[in-house]
DOTORVEX-784915 format. One record per residue: residue number from 0; residue in three letters; x, y, z of N, C-alpha, C in turn. Coordinates in Angstrom, 3 decimals. Example, Ala and Ser with C-alpha at 12.3 -4.5 7.8 and 13.67 -1.06 7.14 Angstrom:
// residues 2
ATOM     n   res       n_xx       n_yy       n_zz      ca_xx      ca_yy      ca_zz       c_xx       c_yy       c_zz
ATOM     0   ALA     13.190     -5.690      7.800     12.300     -4.500      7.800     13.200     -3.300      7.800
ATOM     1   SER     12.850     -2.250      7.080     13.670     -1.060      7.140     12.900      0.030      7.870
This chain:
// residues 258
ATOM     n   res       n_xx       n_yy       n_zz      ca_xx      ca_yy      ca_zz       c_xx       c_yy       c_zz
ATOM     0   MET   -102.580     10.463     82.282   -102.203     11.643     81.479   -102.912     11.717     80.169
ATOM     1   SER   -103.554     12.768     79.801   -104.280     12.896     78.567   -103.263     13.295     77.463
ATOM     2   ALA   -103.387     12.804     76.256   -102.503     13.095     75.133   -103.249     12.866     73.829
ATOM     3   HIS   -102.793     13.499     72.815   -103.283     13.236     71.453   -102.071     13.507     70.471
ATOM     4   MET   -102.235     13.085     69.254   -101.195     13.245     68.242   -101.643     14.143     67.173
ATOM     5   THR   -100.731     15.165     66.887   -100.965     16.152     65.752    -99.849     16.023     64.800
ATOM     6   CYS   -100.143     15.893     63.604    -99.089     15.720     62.521    -99.289     16.754     61.447
ATOM     7   PHE    -98.138     16.998     60.727    -98.171     17.841     59.533    -98.994     17.200     58.432
ATOM     8   ASN    -98.699     15.875     58.225    -99.357     15.172     57.150    -99.646     13.704     57.592
ATOM     9   VAL   -100.786     13.274     57.637   -101.192     12.034     58.185   -101.310     10.933     57.144
ATOM    10   THR   -100.596      9.907     57.282   -100.728      8.742     56.408   -101.189      7.561     57.241
ATOM    11   ALA   -101.367      6.395     56.612   -101.785      5.224     57.396   -100.819      4.871     58.445
ATOM    12   GLN    -99.490      5.178     58.226    -98.512      4.863     59.292    -98.723      5.649     60.561
ATOM    13   GLU    -99.007      6.966     60.403    -99.254      7.790     61.634   -100.528      7.272     62.364
ATOM    14   ARG   -101.502      6.924     61.549   -102.741      6.363     62.130   -102.502      5.085     62.885
ATOM    15   THR   -101.663      4.187     62.337   -101.366      2.951     63.010   -100.627      3.201     64.276
ATOM    16   LEU    -99.665      4.164     64.258    -98.879      4.485     65.445    -99.832      4.978     66.552
ATOM    17   ALA   -100.748      5.845     66.184   -101.739      6.282     67.198   -102.553      5.219     67.825
ATOM    18   VAL   -102.941      4.233     66.984   -103.703      3.100     67.549   -102.817      2.303     68.452
ATOM    19   GLN   -101.584      2.119     68.069   -100.681      1.313     68.947   -100.380      1.943     70.262
ATOM    20   LEU   -100.309      3.322     70.165   -100.049      4.110     71.442   -101.346      4.246     72.273
ATOM    21   GLY   -102.476      4.043     71.748   -103.774      4.186     72.375   -104.146      5.659     72.622
ATOM    22   ILE   -103.724      6.512     71.663   -104.119      7.914     71.799   -104.818      8.398     70.490
ATOM    23   PRO   -105.708      9.388     70.607   -106.361      9.872     69.351   -105.492     10.766     68.527
ATOM    24   THR   -105.778     10.915     67.282   -105.115     11.881     66.412   -106.062     13.030     66.157
ATOM    25   TYR   -105.556     14.287     66.355   -106.242     15.465     65.957   -105.833     15.860     64.614
ATOM    26   CYS   -106.214     15.095     63.636   -105.790     15.270     62.265   -106.857     14.696     61.376
ATOM    27   CYS   -106.715     14.945     60.111   -107.667     14.404     59.115   -107.357     12.955     58.836
ATOM    28   ASP   -108.328     12.050     58.865   -108.102     10.642     58.536   -107.514     10.577     57.137
ATOM    29   PRO   -106.486      9.728     56.964   -105.891      9.589     55.648   -106.896      8.996     54.562
ATOM    30   ASP   -107.977      8.376     55.017   -109.002      7.875     54.039   -109.697      9.045     53.420
ATOM    31   LEU   -109.600     10.222     53.936   -110.185     11.398     53.361   -109.253     12.296     52.573
ATOM    32   ALA   -108.082     11.738     52.279   -107.057     12.515     51.579   -107.598     13.004     50.174
ATOM    33   ARG   -108.413     12.244     49.566   -109.023     12.639     48.245   -109.673     14.025     48.294
ATOM    34   LEU   -110.261     14.392     49.494   -110.911     15.661     49.531   -109.987     16.870     49.359
ATOM    35   GLY   -108.642     16.612     49.655   -107.659     17.668     49.507   -107.012     17.792     48.190
ATOM    36   SER   -107.375     16.914     47.237   -106.811     16.937     45.920   -107.562     18.043     45.142
ATOM    37   LYS   -107.027     18.394     43.981   -107.679     19.427     43.186   -109.032     18.972     42.719
ATOM    38   SER   -109.185     17.736     42.361   -110.491     17.209     41.926   -111.479     17.173     43.113
ATOM    39   GLY   -110.981     16.700     44.311   -111.816     16.716     45.478   -112.206     18.062     45.883
ATOM    40   SER   -111.288     19.021     45.753   -111.639     20.362     46.145   -112.730     21.007     45.263
ATOM    41   GLY   -112.619     20.748     43.984   -113.668     21.298     43.073   -114.972     20.713     43.467
ATOM    42   GLU   -115.071     19.430     43.744   -116.420     18.870     44.147   -116.930     19.507     45.439
ATOM    43   THR   -115.994     19.651     46.389   -116.382     20.279     47.684   -116.858     21.697     47.505
ATOM    44   PHE   -116.132     22.498     46.597   -116.588     23.893     46.375   -118.016     23.930     45.836
ATOM    45   ARG   -118.313     23.038     44.880   -119.675     22.945     44.318   -120.759     22.661     45.372
ATOM    46   ARG   -120.415     21.610     46.190   -121.305     21.259     47.262   -121.564     22.394     48.223
ATOM    47   ALA   -120.496     23.220     48.417   -120.600     24.342     49.405   -121.218     25.558     48.759
ATOM    48   GLY   -121.368     25.617     47.444   -121.902     26.760     46.790   -120.850     27.934     46.652
ATOM    49   VAL   -119.544     27.540     46.524   -118.477     28.460     46.416   -118.039     28.618     44.994
ATOM    50   PRO   -117.911     29.822     44.452   -117.582     29.986     42.955   -116.152     29.417     42.738
ATOM    51   LEU   -115.985     28.904     41.484   -114.734     28.342     41.087   -114.709     28.419     39.583
ATOM    52   PRO   -113.485     28.308     38.959   -113.401     28.411     37.523   -114.058     27.237     36.804
ATOM    53   ASP   -114.468     27.515     35.542   -115.023     26.437     34.773   -113.943     25.379     34.507
ATOM    54   GLY   -114.265     24.082     34.637   -113.220     23.138     34.414   -113.719     21.684     34.548
ATOM    55   HIS   -112.728     20.758     34.482   -112.980     19.332     34.523   -112.054     18.694     35.538
ATOM    56   GLU   -112.645     17.781     36.332   -111.849     17.039     37.324   -111.641     15.571     36.958
ATOM    57   HIS   -110.852     14.909     37.700   -110.611     13.454     37.582   -110.048     13.067     36.186
ATOM    58   LEU   -109.166     13.922     35.672   -108.578     13.580     34.343   -107.413     12.687     34.601
ATOM    59   ARG   -107.145     11.753     33.596   -106.186     10.707     33.830   -104.902     10.883     33.002
ATOM    60   ASP   -104.940     11.425     31.833   -103.758     11.478     30.946   -103.924     12.623     29.989
ATOM    61   ALA   -102.901     12.684     29.024   -102.815     13.729     28.051   -104.102     13.726     27.130
ATOM    62   ASN   -104.602     12.571     26.896   -105.857     12.528     26.027   -107.023     13.236     26.781
ATOM    63   ASP   -107.201     12.892     28.064   -108.223     13.591     28.878   -107.961     15.122     28.890
ATOM    64   ILE   -106.736     15.474     29.056   -106.403     16.916     29.021   -106.786     17.579     27.750
ATOM    65   ALA   -106.492     16.998     26.642   -106.755     17.558     25.383   -108.244     17.719     25.170
ATOM    66   HIS   -109.074     16.748     25.533   -110.527     16.865     25.384   -111.104     17.893     26.302
ATOM    67   ALA   -110.574     18.006     27.559   -111.017     19.005     28.518   -110.720     20.370     28.044
ATOM    68   LEU   -109.468     20.592     27.467   -109.126     21.905     26.965   -109.982     22.285     25.767
ATOM    69   ALA   -110.305     21.300     24.925   -111.150     21.604     23.723   -112.533     21.998     24.202
ATOM    70   ASP   -113.043     21.321     25.182   -114.409     21.559     25.679   -114.482     23.017     26.287
ATOM    71   LEU   -113.462     23.411     27.067   -113.408     24.757     27.648   -113.394     25.763     26.543
ATOM    72   LYS   -112.511     25.609     25.452   -112.431     26.566     24.427   -113.680     26.707     23.644
ATOM    73   ARG   -114.324     25.595     23.394   -115.641     25.570     22.618   -116.709     26.253     23.384
ATOM    74   ARG   -116.710     26.102     24.735   -117.720     26.790     25.594   -117.414     28.237     25.626
ATOM    75   ASP   -116.170     28.643     25.611   -115.806     30.058     25.725   -114.752     30.332     24.690
ATOM    76   PRO   -115.107     30.627     23.424   -114.151     30.910     22.370   -113.175     32.029     22.698
ATOM    77   SER   -113.450     32.884     23.609   -112.577     34.040     23.935   -111.481     33.590     24.901
ATOM    78   LEU   -111.585     32.377     25.446   -110.584     31.857     26.405   -109.137     31.853     25.715
ATOM    79   ARG   -108.191     32.586     26.453   -106.874     32.582     25.915   -105.912     31.560     26.468
ATOM    80   ARG   -106.154     31.225     27.793   -105.263     30.328     28.543   -106.118     29.467     29.445
ATOM    81   ALA   -105.501     28.315     29.775   -106.187     27.359     30.728   -105.128     26.783     31.651
ATOM    82   MET   -105.517     26.455     32.868   -104.621     25.799     33.779   -104.723     24.260     33.749
ATOM    83   ILE   -103.610     23.631     33.839   -103.534     22.189     34.029   -102.892     21.960     35.354
ATOM    84   LYS   -103.491     21.172     36.227   -103.064     21.076     37.573   -102.957     19.551     37.999
ATOM    85   LEU   -101.901     19.072     38.562   -101.785     17.833     39.204   -102.744     17.811     40.446
ATOM    86   ASP   -103.353     16.610     40.678   -104.269     16.526     41.850   -103.568     16.888     43.149
ATOM    87   ASP   -102.272     16.566     43.235   -101.518     16.837     44.408   -100.248     17.573     44.071
ATOM    88   GLY   -100.251     18.903     44.222    -99.074     19.660     43.922    -98.798     20.534     45.103
ATOM    89   PHE    -97.598     21.197     45.099    -97.183     22.041     46.194    -96.574     23.336     45.714
ATOM    90   SER    -97.016     24.471     46.286    -96.485     25.790     45.942    -96.450     26.091     44.469
ATOM    91   GLY    -97.566     25.688     43.769    -97.676     25.942     42.367    -96.853     25.010     41.447
ATOM    92   ASP    -95.945     24.225     42.005    -95.091     23.424     41.165    -95.825     22.301     40.440
ATOM    93   GLY    -97.014     22.003     40.847    -97.864     21.013     40.130    -98.738     21.620     39.058
ATOM    94   ASN    -98.443     22.809     38.724    -99.347     23.580     37.766    -98.690     23.812     36.403
ATOM    95   ALA    -99.415     23.894     35.360    -98.950     24.314     34.034    -99.978     25.165     33.373
ATOM    96   VAL    -99.533     25.998     32.456   -100.459     26.896     31.732   -100.489     26.574     30.244
ATOM    97   PHE   -101.643     26.359     29.693   -101.768     25.995     28.219   -102.241     27.283     27.596
ATOM    98   SER   -101.587     27.659     26.452   -101.974     28.819     25.686   -102.671     28.414     24.410
ATOM    99   PHE   -103.723     29.122     24.095   -104.538     28.833     22.854   -104.047     29.724     21.734
ATOM   100   ASP   -102.882     30.310     21.895   -102.379     31.155     20.798   -102.293     30.382     19.465
ATOM   101   CYS   -102.692     31.048     18.423   -102.648     30.488     17.012   -103.610     29.323     16.824
ATOM   102   VAL   -104.599     29.115     17.704   -105.536     28.037     17.471   -106.406     28.380     16.195
ATOM   103   PRO   -106.633     27.482     15.309   -107.435     27.785     14.141   -108.971     28.038     14.499
ATOM   104   ALA   -109.449     29.166     14.085   -110.834     29.453     14.374   -111.778     28.365     13.820
ATOM   105   SER   -111.401     27.846     12.706   -112.229     26.786     12.145   -112.384     25.506     13.008
ATOM   106   ALA   -111.265     25.273     13.721   -111.370     24.127     14.651   -112.163     24.460     15.901
ATOM   107   VAL   -112.144     25.711     16.366   -112.963     26.087     17.488   -114.456     26.045     17.238
ATOM   108   HIS   -114.792     26.454     15.995   -116.190     26.568     15.670   -116.746     25.430     14.849
ATOM   109   ALA   -115.948     24.414     14.690   -116.419     23.265     13.878   -117.574     22.555     14.592
ATOM   110   GLU   -118.380     21.840     13.832   -119.448     21.065     14.466   -118.948     20.035     15.399
ATOM   111   SER   -117.825     19.383     15.042   -117.224     18.375     15.955   -116.031     18.927     16.604
ATOM   112   ALA   -115.706     18.408     17.823   -114.445     18.862     18.574   -113.203     18.134     18.044
ATOM   113   ASP   -113.307     17.230     17.113   -112.204     16.390     16.797   -110.992     17.177     16.241
ATOM   114   ALA   -111.227     18.175     15.371   -110.164     18.903     14.847   -109.420     19.755     15.934
ATOM   115   LEU   -110.151     20.274     16.869   -109.599     21.026     17.937   -108.761     20.095     18.853
ATOM   116   VAL   -109.358     19.037     19.166   -108.547     18.050     19.980   -107.248     17.655     19.349
ATOM   117   ARG   -107.242     17.427     18.036   -106.001     17.080     17.398   -105.024     18.235     17.366
ATOM   118   TRP   -105.483     19.438     17.175   -104.604     20.625     17.253   -104.013     20.757     18.607
ATOM   119   ILE   -104.809     20.599     19.660   -104.307     20.622     21.035   -103.180     19.570     21.268
ATOM   120   HIS   -103.477     18.322     20.850   -102.524     17.350     21.040   -101.178     17.738     20.402
ATOM   121   GLY   -101.192     18.243     19.253    -99.940     18.670     18.545    -99.322     19.832     19.156
ATOM   122   ALA   -100.108     20.752     19.833    -99.613     21.997     20.322    -99.039     21.840     21.793
ATOM   123   MET    -99.437     20.827     22.511    -99.086     20.768     23.921    -97.630     20.828     24.197
ATOM   124   PRO    -96.733     20.195     23.463    -95.349     20.239     23.798    -94.781     21.673     23.687
ATOM   125   SER    -95.328     22.558     22.912    -94.811     23.910     22.768    -95.785     24.983     23.444
ATOM   126   HIS    -97.019     24.600     23.690    -97.977     25.621     24.220    -98.165     25.417     25.713
ATOM   127   VAL    -97.600     24.375     26.304    -97.672     24.157     27.771    -96.430     24.705     28.453
ATOM   128   ARG    -96.613     25.668     29.471    -95.602     26.171     30.198    -95.681     25.762     31.667
ATOM   129   CYS    -94.732     24.992     32.154    -94.828     24.494     33.522    -94.323     25.527     34.513
ATOM   130   VAL    -94.993     25.560     35.667    -94.529     26.506     36.737    -93.242     26.135     37.259
ATOM   131   ALA    -92.956     24.834     37.511    -91.659     24.454     37.986    -90.644     24.486     36.826
ATOM   132   GLY    -89.628     25.163     37.061    -88.568     25.350     36.068    -87.979     24.112     35.515
ATOM   133   SER    -87.941     23.076     36.379    -87.259     21.852     35.986    -88.234     20.988     35.101
ATOM   134   GLU    -89.501     21.349     34.951    -90.393     20.523     34.181    -90.565     20.938     32.691
ATOM   135   ASN    -90.867     20.020     31.860    -91.356     20.308     30.542    -92.573     19.519     30.285
ATOM   136   TRP    -93.145     19.639     29.091    -94.378     18.907     28.851    -94.260     17.422     28.977
ATOM   137   GLU    -93.182     16.856     28.592    -93.032     15.393     28.667    -93.004     14.917     30.124
ATOM   138   THR    -92.274     15.564     30.947    -92.141     15.086     32.311    -93.433     15.424     33.065
ATOM   139   PHE    -94.002     16.572     32.686    -95.336     16.928     33.362    -96.399     15.938     32.984
ATOM   140   ALA    -96.487     15.542     31.760    -97.508     14.585     31.289    -97.261     13.244     31.981
ATOM   141   TYR    -96.013     12.904     32.127    -95.687     11.609     32.834    -96.218     11.603     34.263
ATOM   142   LYS    -96.016     12.677     34.979    -96.479     12.832     36.354    -98.031     12.894     36.382
ATOM   143   PHE    -98.605     13.583     35.407   -100.094     13.656     35.351   -100.683     12.259     35.184
ATOM   144   ALA   -100.008     11.427     34.384   -100.610     10.092     34.189   -100.516      9.287     35.489
ATOM   145   LEU    -99.595      9.591     36.280    -99.424      8.880     37.614   -100.377      9.440     38.671
ATOM   146   MET   -100.536     10.744     38.756   -101.164     11.443     39.806   -102.598     11.888     39.412
ATOM   147   HIS   -102.873     12.050     38.101   -104.137     12.569     37.636   -104.299     14.027     38.051
ATOM   148   GLY   -105.403     14.685     37.577   -105.556     16.017     37.865   -106.739     16.659     37.214
ATOM   149   ILE   -106.625     18.031     36.946   -107.743     18.859     36.468   -107.278     19.779     35.391
ATOM   150   VAL   -108.221     20.304     34.680   -108.053     21.492     33.705   -109.140     22.458     34.104
ATOM   151   GLU   -108.736     23.735     34.077   -109.681     24.788     34.396   -109.324     26.072     33.634
ATOM   152   SER   -110.286     26.946     33.465   -110.052     28.201     32.824   -109.131     29.026     33.618
ATOM   153   PHE   -108.227     29.779     32.902   -107.270     30.661     33.600   -108.036     31.878     34.045
ATOM   154   VAL   -107.790     32.324     35.271   -108.449     33.519     35.779   -107.651     34.728     35.350
ATOM   155   ASP   -108.187     35.525     34.422   -107.534     36.697     33.933   -107.940     37.904     34.718
ATOM   156   GLY   -107.107     38.962     34.715   -107.354     40.197     35.301   -106.098     41.017     35.507
ATOM   157   ARG   -106.269     42.331     35.395   -105.151     43.270     35.474   -104.549     43.235     36.928
ATOM   158   VAL   -105.482     43.275     37.872   -105.107     43.238     39.299   -105.598     41.937     39.925
ATOM   159   LYS   -104.691     41.058     40.331   -105.098     39.813     40.915   -104.400     39.682     42.274
ATOM   160   ARG   -105.044     38.983     43.215   -104.460     38.612     44.428   -104.889     37.206     44.804
ATOM   161   SER   -104.117     36.679     45.705   -104.426     35.242     46.137   -104.585     35.203     47.639
ATOM   162   PRO   -105.854     35.467     48.105   -106.064     35.411     49.581   -106.342     33.980     50.009
ATOM   163   SER   -106.312     33.791     51.356   -106.487     32.469     51.927   -107.219     32.593     53.213
ATOM   164   VAL   -108.158     31.663     53.518   -108.860     31.647     54.763   -108.502     30.391     55.564
ATOM   165   GLN   -108.219     30.475     56.771   -107.821     29.307     57.575   -109.025     28.960     58.506
ATOM   166   CYS   -109.266     27.637     58.518   -110.410     27.120     59.324   -109.978     25.971     60.273
ATOM   167   ARG   -110.815     25.685     61.172   -110.499     24.559     62.123   -111.881     23.805     62.321
ATOM   168   ILE   -111.759     22.521     62.359   -112.939     21.648     62.764   -112.443     20.915     64.006
ATOM   169   ASP   -113.123     21.193     65.189   -112.635     20.645     66.412   -113.100     19.168     66.538
ATOM   170   PRO   -112.686     18.403     67.582   -112.912     17.021     67.660   -114.375     16.670     67.778
ATOM   171   LEU   -115.222     17.678     68.147   -116.691     17.420     68.211   -117.331     17.742     66.896
ATOM   172   GLY   -116.581     18.112     65.900   -117.070     18.376     64.534   -117.652     19.737     64.339
ATOM   173   HIS   -117.223     20.684     65.192   -117.737     22.030     65.010   -116.775     22.849     64.156
ATOM   174   PRO   -117.218     23.367     63.033   -116.317     24.182     62.132   -116.215     25.613     62.540
ATOM   175   ARG   -115.084     26.219     62.255   -114.903     27.626     62.667   -113.858     28.271     61.740
ATOM   176   VAL   -114.100     29.521     61.355   -113.072     30.268     60.614   -112.148     30.962     61.661
ATOM   177   ILE   -110.862     30.815     61.498   -109.956     31.390     62.554   -109.051     32.546     62.037
ATOM   178   ALA   -108.793     32.631     60.732   -107.954     33.719     60.204   -108.023     33.831     58.720
ATOM   179   THR   -107.484     34.949     58.233   -107.306     35.121     56.778   -105.942     35.789     56.547
ATOM   180   HIS   -105.429     35.553     55.335   -104.217     36.310     54.929   -104.158     36.385     53.388
ATOM   181   ASP   -103.317     37.336     52.925   -103.020     37.444     51.492   -101.770     36.817     51.176
ATOM   182   GLN   -101.770     35.861     50.241   -100.554     35.183     49.872    -99.676     36.062     48.921
ATOM   183   LEU    -98.401     35.951     49.087    -97.441     36.647     48.182    -96.957     35.650     47.282
ATOM   184   LEU    -97.233     35.753     45.973    -96.881     34.851     44.968    -95.857     35.407     43.935
ATOM   185   GLY    -95.023     34.580     43.413    -94.018     35.022     42.442    -93.723     33.940     41.377
ATOM   186   GLY    -92.547     34.038     40.843    -92.242     33.088     39.753    -92.700     33.680     38.399
ATOM   187   HIS    -92.303     33.085     37.302    -92.578     33.709     36.001    -94.105     33.666     35.708
ATOM   188   SER    -94.824     32.700     36.370    -96.265     32.650     36.165    -97.035     33.248     37.286
ATOM   189   GLY    -96.329     33.766     38.347    -97.078     34.353     39.461    -97.826     33.317     40.296
ATOM   190   GLN    -97.360     32.107     40.379    -98.058     31.114     41.129    -97.237     30.388     42.216
ATOM   191   VAL    -96.039     30.831     42.437    -95.167     30.269     43.461    -95.358     30.920     44.730
ATOM   192   TYR    -95.602     30.233     45.804    -95.811     30.850     47.130    -94.543     31.343     47.711
ATOM   193   LEU    -94.511     32.668     48.131    -93.359     33.242     48.704    -93.544     33.672     50.158
ATOM   194   GLY    -94.773     33.864     50.569    -95.015     34.286     51.951    -96.421     34.887     52.004
ATOM   195   CYS    -96.726     35.596     53.050    -98.083     36.143     53.216    -98.077     37.380     54.144
ATOM   196   THR    -99.160     38.091     54.001    -99.481     39.242     54.890   -100.789     38.979     55.556
ATOM   197   PHE   -100.853     39.390     56.859   -102.019     39.124     57.761   -102.598     40.415     58.276
ATOM   198   PRO   -103.919     40.496     58.226   -104.976     39.658     57.614   -105.148     39.972     56.126
ATOM   199   ALA   -106.132     39.286     55.525   -106.444     39.647     54.149   -107.090     41.018     54.052
ATOM   200   ALA   -107.056     41.621     52.833   -107.535     42.931     52.629   -109.046     43.091     52.987
ATOM   201   PRO   -109.438     44.152     53.560   -110.875     44.386     54.014   -111.800     44.280     52.795
ATOM   202   ALA   -111.348     44.613     51.533   -112.289     44.616     50.444   -112.956     43.252     50.192
ATOM   203   TYR   -112.279     42.161     50.497   -112.899     40.793     50.287   -112.754     39.930     51.460
ATOM   204   CYS   -112.353     40.499     52.640   -112.218     39.616     53.832   -113.563     38.936     54.264
ATOM   205   ALA   -114.638     39.695     54.123   -115.887     39.183     54.555   -116.344     38.026     53.620
ATOM   206   ASP   -116.047     38.130     52.260   -116.302     36.983     51.391   -115.493     35.839     51.747
ATOM   207   LEU   -114.218     35.984     52.182   -113.343     34.880     52.543   -113.946     34.146     53.753
ATOM   208   HIS   -114.422     34.916     54.691   -115.047     34.265     55.935   -116.285     33.459     55.492
ATOM   209   GLU   -117.147     34.063     54.621   -118.320     33.334     54.285   -118.029     32.024     53.443
ATOM   210   TYR   -117.136     32.083     52.482   -116.775     30.991     51.664   -116.056     29.918     52.520
ATOM   211   GLY   -115.176     30.335     53.390   -114.471     29.431     54.314   -115.414     28.701     55.229
ATOM   212   ALA   -116.384     29.438     55.711   -117.371     28.791     56.593   -118.196     27.702     55.842
ATOM   213   ARG   -118.543     28.055     54.582   -119.306     27.105     53.829   -118.570     25.799     53.565
ATOM   214   VAL   -117.265     26.006     53.176   -116.410     24.818     52.967   -116.180     24.062     54.204
ATOM   215   ALA   -115.957     24.681     55.288   -115.780     24.070     56.608   -117.045     23.217     56.991
ATOM   216   ARG   -118.162     23.768     56.765   -119.444     22.976     57.161   -119.500     21.743     56.315
ATOM   217   VAL   -119.230     21.790     55.052   -119.285     20.634     54.180   -118.244     19.596     54.627
ATOM   218   LEU   -116.981     20.026     54.913   -115.961     19.103     55.262   -116.258     18.448     56.644
ATOM   219   ALA   -116.867     19.238     57.552   -117.230     18.735     58.832   -118.237     17.551     58.649
ATOM   220   LEU   -119.121     17.638     57.721   -120.057     16.585     57.484   -119.335     15.365     56.956
ATOM   221   ASP   -118.255     15.571     56.286   -117.462     14.483     55.693   -116.554     13.809     56.745
ATOM   222   GLY   -116.401     14.346     57.983   -115.655     13.761     58.999   -114.238     14.387     59.113
ATOM   223   VAL   -113.977     15.470     58.413   -112.631     16.145     58.459   -112.483     16.785     59.745
ATOM   224   LEU   -111.208     16.685     60.375   -110.868     17.344     61.599   -109.589     18.238     61.419
ATOM   225   SER   -109.382     19.020     62.426   -108.165     19.906     62.534   -108.179     21.105     61.638
ATOM   226   ARG   -106.997     21.607     61.327   -106.884     22.864     60.561   -106.673     22.641     59.119
ATOM   227   PHE   -107.189     23.554     58.324   -106.916     23.572     56.864   -107.163     24.951     56.341
ATOM   228   ALA   -106.689     25.232     55.151   -106.767     26.486     54.501   -107.459     26.391     53.184
ATOM   229   VAL   -108.209     27.395     52.791   -108.877     27.475     51.544   -108.307     28.662     50.744
ATOM   230   ASP   -107.720     28.408     49.628   -107.015     29.423     48.804   -107.875     29.890     47.621
ATOM   231   PHE   -107.784     31.172     47.334   -108.525     31.778     46.331   -107.725     32.603     45.387
ATOM   232   MET   -108.273     32.855     44.142   -107.692     33.918     43.312   -108.738     34.925     43.151
ATOM   233   THR   -108.479     36.169     43.433   -109.470     37.198     43.410   -108.997     38.264     42.418
ATOM   234   VAL   -109.911     38.784     41.592   -109.641     39.733     40.523   -110.484     40.945     40.672
ATOM   235   GLU   -109.821     42.110     40.532   -110.526     43.390     40.666   -111.065     43.772     39.280
ATOM   236   ARG   -112.395     43.933     39.188   -113.114     44.388     37.944   -114.139     45.370     38.301
ATOM   237   GLU   -114.049     46.539     37.707   -114.995     47.600     37.873   -115.145     47.896     39.397
ATOM   238   GLU   -114.010     48.043     40.052   -113.921     48.425     41.438   -114.557     47.393     42.384
ATOM   239   HIS   -114.744     46.147     41.919   -115.214     45.087     42.806   -114.317     43.932     42.662
ATOM   240   TRP   -114.193     43.125     43.695   -113.294     41.918     43.683   -114.192     40.715     43.490
ATOM   241   HIS   -113.735     39.879     42.631   -114.460     38.644     42.271   -113.497     37.465     42.662
ATOM   242   SER   -113.883     36.615     43.632   -113.069     35.567     44.120   -113.488     34.163     43.614
ATOM   243   ARG   -112.574     33.418     43.204   -112.852     32.060     42.770   -111.518     31.214     42.773
ATOM   244   ASP   -111.675     29.971     43.089   -110.575     29.022     42.991   -111.132     27.659     43.379
ATOM   245   ARG   -110.269     26.678     43.454   -110.743     25.331     43.849   -109.762     24.645     44.718
ATOM   246   ASN   -109.008     25.434     45.536   -107.904     24.793     46.335   -108.187     24.873     47.797
ATOM   247   PHE   -108.081     23.836     48.505   -107.988     23.958     49.926   -107.000     22.883     50.412
ATOM   248   ASP   -106.222     23.335     51.398   -105.180     22.444     51.945   -105.703     21.768     53.218
ATOM   249   ARG   -105.816     20.523     53.212   -106.428     19.778     54.273   -105.406     19.375     55.287
ATOM   250   ARG   -104.067     19.594     54.992   -103.025     19.127     55.911   -102.951     19.919     57.204
ATOM   251   ASP   -102.812     19.189     58.314   -102.729     19.791     59.587   -101.511     20.697     59.696
ATOM   252   SER   -101.707     21.893     60.208   -100.705     22.937     60.490   -100.084     23.472     59.185
ATOM   253   ALA   -100.540     23.076     58.062    -99.954     23.605     56.736   -100.857     24.555     56.078
ATOM   254   MET   -100.268     25.705     55.618   -100.946     26.660     54.834   -100.103     26.905     53.563
ATOM   255   ARG   -100.684     26.521     52.418    -99.872     26.632     51.198   -100.833     26.837     50.019
ATOM   256   ARG   -100.311     27.177     48.928   -101.072     27.258     47.706   -100.704     26.098     46.881
ATOM   257   PRO   -101.655     25.161     46.629   -101.340     23.930     45.875   -101.044     24.383     44.364
């Protein structure tokens, strides 16, 4: 009898069980879990030539966050907000928004970033708003130091949507785009996953297919198998939609917005 194992989330334990049973897993190897993190997703998007917000990956603690925020603000003085994301979050709960409200112009335009970094350090307890209602800056910073993460520019726009493209890489390593949908997001920051409508809007569906195919080809070269979703934030500007994000969910059978 032929059989294989498919799991929602594969760890070393599921892999060991499959070996002991003598059957293959149609899942992503847990050694490749780093590719599904925010930092790993950003690297994959760049390799695939897919647009994503300006930002920094592989940040370790509050000090790294402050320096990354300062760098983004100095590169784009008009930036009003930035996202702080845990490398592994679920349904937006691993995200927080930093506001540059009341930042001193002298610190932004100074020759050195030191003054701006100091201002950000002092402002983070009051200027960081966590998506998860149970979190505050102190608890979020503690989790960040454990899990690490990224900082990126906030995608602004009057009309925003969060579409997703679903892909599959078969056991022979052949990548394929299989579906698209528009995610329904809510919460005070508009980042909590509530559901979806299928398929994604025609205005940007073709772009989703193209970007999803690019990411799938890169992940296939890395040895990824099974199903995954690539999530985007798309903004309507001058009657055109501009899509960018850095999230893909590598978990088998799971479709979510990290």
